[in-house]
Structures are given as structure tokens and as C-alpha cells.
N, C-alpha and C positions, 0 to 999 in steps of 0.2 A: 187345283187352281195354281197356275204358275205365279211365282213371286218375281218381282222386278226390282232391281237395285241400280240406281243411277249414280254416277260419280263423274268427277272431272271439272266441276264448276269452280269458281273462285272470283277474285277481284282482278280485273284487267283494265288497262287504260284503253281509251278509244283508239281504234286502229289495230288493237292486239288480236291475238288468236287463242282459242281454247279447243280442246278435243274432249267431248263428252262421251261417256261409255255407259252402256246399259247391259247388265247381265241378267239372263232369265234362269229360273230354277229348273225349267223344263224346256222341251223342244220348241223352237220358234219356226222351224222350217216350213210349216204349213200356214204361217200367219203373215199377212201384211203387217208391217210395223210402222209406227208413227212416233215422231218426236213432237211433243206439245210444249208450249210455253204458257206460263201464267204470271202476268205482271201484277203488281199490287193493285187491288181493287178491280181487277178485270177477270173475265172468264178464261178458262183454259182454251187455248187456240192451237190449231194444227200449224206446225212449222215446216215439217218435212215428212214424206211418206215414201216407203220403199216396198216394192213387190217381193213376192216369196223368195225369188232367187237373186234379187237385186237388179234385174234388167230394166226396171222402170222406176223412176223417181218423180216426185212432185214436190214443189216448194211453194210456200206462201210468197206472194209478190215482194214482201218486205225483206226477204232474205235471199232471193234469187241472185246467183252469182257470188254470194258470200259464204253460204253454208253448203255442206255436202253430207248427205246421209249415206251410210254404207252398212253392211251386215256381214257376219260370219256365222252361218248356221251351225257349223261344226262346234264352234265355241259358245253358241247361244248368246252372241253379242250383237248389239246394234250400236253404231257410232254416229256422232254428229260433229264434223269438223267445222268450226266456226272461225271465219277470218274477217278482217276489217270490221271488228265489232264496234257497235254504236251504243250510246247511252240508252237508246230505246230498246235495245236487246236485253236490258236488265229484267230478269224474271227468274222464276223457278222452272226448270226444265224437267219434263217427265217423258218416259217412253211407255208405250202401250200399243195395243191393237186399235184399229179404227173405232170411232164412237158406235156404240151399240153392241160391240163385241169385246169390250174391255175386260181384261183381267183386273184383279185388285191393284190399286195404284200403289206405286212405291213412294218413297219419301221425297223423291225429286232431288235435283242438285241446283244450288243457287248460283246464278251468274250475275255478277255486278260489274257494269262497265262505267268507270268513273275515273276522272283525272284527279 
């Protein structure tokens, strides 16, 4: 079972930027990878998805044009570049495979957008 560790979160003002990272303990090269967000009191939701080699990406409507997902299979890393952050982006962010194919969840990384 691959272990996932997310990092890069923090407190940022509205309009700011953050870059989240996710490192896997094993190979991710044959896995579609997803960033999820879980806001307080809400279910975990897909934010961004990237295909095996990074050629195809998909974003939730709420983050289109602001977030960019990328990956480096050699380093077993997945990234989420977040720009023009809004208070409604406040959540814990997790990376994993698509629903139904998840590995064990990591601890996530907290992103708080507040002035």
C-alpha cells in the first residue's frame, strides 16, 4: 500500500498563492492522481485530476483558471499550484487516486485563506 504525505499548506491572504506537494512512498506512474479538498463540515471533493503522464487535466469549476495540477513521476510527486486564493478555498487538501481506487489517506495539508 502506497503512503501519501501532503505538505505546503498554510495561512495566506485572499489573492495570495500556495504550492502544495504530495510525495508517494511508491510508484505513481501508472496512477491517475487527484487533489481533493475537505472544508469544515463538508465531504471530501475533487479539486483537480491529472492523467498518468500529465497530458490531461481536469478541474472543479470553482478553481478553473486559478489552480494548476502537475506531476513528476520520477520523483513520485504531485503538485497543486494555487493562485488568487479565496476564503472559500479554506480546507484540508489531500492527494490520492480517484474514488474507488484510493490508497490509504495521508494527513492532508491545511490551507487557510483569511485576511
